[in-house]
C-alpha positions in Angstrom: 128.4 13.8 103.4 129.7 10.9 106.0 126.3 8.5 106.8 127.6 6.8 110.2 125.2 3.7 110.9 121.5 5.0 112.9 121.3 5.0 116.6 118.1 3.1 117.8 115.9 4.6 120.2 113.1 2.8 122.2 110.0 5.1 122.8 107.4 4.3 125.8 104.5 6.0 126.5 104.0 7.5 129.6 101.1 8.5 132.8 100.3 12.3 131.1 100.8 12.1 127.5 104.5 12.3 127.5 106.9 9.5 125.4 109.8 8.2 127.7 112.5 8.1 125.1 116.3 6.0 125.8 119.2 6.6 123.9 121.3 4.1 125.7 121.6 5.5 129.5 119.8 8.9 127.8 116.1 9.4 128.6 114.4 12.1 127.2 110.3 13.4 127.4 108.4 14.4 124.5 105.3 15.2 124.3 103.5 12.6 122.1 102.6 14.4 118.9 105.7 15.8 118.9 107.8 11.8 119.8 105.3 10.2 117.7 106.3 12.3 114.4 110.4 11.5 115.0 110.1 7.4 116.2 112.9 5.7 115.4 115.0 9.2 114.1 118.0 10.3 116.7 117.3 13.6 114.4 114.6 13.8 114.6 113.7 13.2 118.3 116.6 15.2 119.0 114.9 18.3 116.9 111.6 17.5 118.9 113.5 17.4 122.2 114.9 20.9 121.1 111.7 22.5 119.8 110.4 21.2 123.1 112.6 22.7 125.3 112.3 26.5 123.5 108.7 26.4 123.4 109.2 26.6 126.9 111.7 28.9 127.4 109.7 31.4 124.3 107.1 31.2 126.3 108.6 31.9 129.9 111.2 34.2 129.1 110.2 36.4 125.3 108.3 39.2 126.4 105.0 40.3 124.1 107.2 43.6 123.2 110.6 44.8 123.8 114.0 43.4 123.5 115.2 41.2 125.0 118.2 37.8 125.1 118.9 35.1 123.4 116.9 32.3 124.5 117.9 29.3 122.8 118.5 25.2 122.8 122.0 23.7 122.5 122.5 19.9 121.1 125.6 18.4 120.8 124.9 15.8 117.7 128.4 14.1 116.7 126.9 10.5 117.6 124.5 11.3 114.6 127.0 11.2 111.9 125.6 14.1 109.4 128.1 16.3 109.3 128.0 18.7 112.1 128.6 18.7 115.6 126.3 20.9 117.3 122.7 22.4 116.4 121.4 25.2 118.3 117.4 26.3 117.8 116.7 30.1 119.3 114.8 32.7 118.8 115.9 36.4 118.9 115.0 40.0 119.1 115.8 42.0 115.7 117.1 45.1 117.6 116.6 48.0 115.1 114.4 50.7 116.5 111.0 50.4 115.1 111.1 46.6 114.9 111.6 45.5 119.1 108.5 43.4 118.7 109.5 41.5 116.2 111.2 38.5 116.8 113.3 35.0 114.8 113.1 31.4 114.6 116.1 30.5 113.8 118.2 27.3 113.4 121.7 27.7 113.8 124.6 25.1 112.4 128.2 24.2 113.2 130.9 21.8 112.6 133.3 22.2 115.7 136.8 22.8 115.3 135.8 24.2 111.7 135.3 27.8 111.4 132.4 27.7 109.2 129.0 27.7 110.7 125.4 28.7 108.5 121.8 29.9 110.5 118.7 29.7 109.0 115.6 32.0 109.7 112.2 29.3 110.6 109.8 31.5 111.3 109.2 35.5 112.2 106.7 37.8 113.8 105.2 38.7 117.1 105.9 36.8 120.4 102.7 34.8 119.8 103.7 34.2 116.1 107.0 32.3 117.4 105.5 30.5 120.0 102.6 29.4 117.7 105.4 28.2 115.3 107.3 26.0 117.3 104.0 24.4 118.2 103.3 23.9 114.8 103.1 20.1 113.5 105.1 21.2 109.6 107.9 23.4 112.4 109.8 19.6 113.1 109.8 18.1 109.3 111.1 22.4 108.1 113.9 20.8 110.8 114.7 18.5 109.7 115.4 18.8 105.9 117.0 22.5 106.8 119.8 20.6 109.2 120.4 18.4 106.1 120.9 21.3 103.8 123.3 23.2 106.7 125.3 20.9 106.3 125.7 20.7 103.1 126.4 24.7 103.2 129.4 23.5 106.3 130.8 21.1 104.3 130.7 22.8 100.8 132.8 26.0 102.6 135.0 23.5 104.4 136.0 22.1 100.5 136.0 25.9 99.1 137.6 28.2 101.8 137.4 31.0 98.7 134.4 30.8 97.4 
C-alpha cells in the first residue's frame, strides 16, 4: 500500500465542549470525546467527523419501524494516501419481509477509477441499537482498522481480477 506524508491537524477546544479541527483552510467541529480519541491522526479525525454526521442523520431520518432511504456520510480520502478515494459510512434497511425493523451500520470503500469496492457491516439491530453503536467509544478504532482491511481487499482485487 502506498504511504504518503502525514497531514497535520491543529485541534483546539471551543465553547460548548466542541473541538475545532483545522487542516489547511478547512475547519471541522467534533464533540470532545470523539475528537480526543482521534487527535493527530487524519484518518481518525475524518472517521470521527463521519460518525458525528451520521449519528445526527440517524436520529432525524431513521424511523423505529419500517423501510427508509439509505442514510450516509461520504468523504473523499485521496489526500490521506491510504489506497482509497472515498469512504462511505451508512445506515441501511434490510428490506426483507419480516425484517423491516432491522438496520445495518456499514462501512464502504472505493478507489475510483477502479471498478472495485468493498463493504463491511459494523453493526446490526434496531434504530436505537444503531444509534448506541454510533455513540460507542470502540467504534472509531474498529472503523480505522476496517478501513485498512477494506483498502487491502480492494488492492488485492485490482492485482488479481480473476480471483
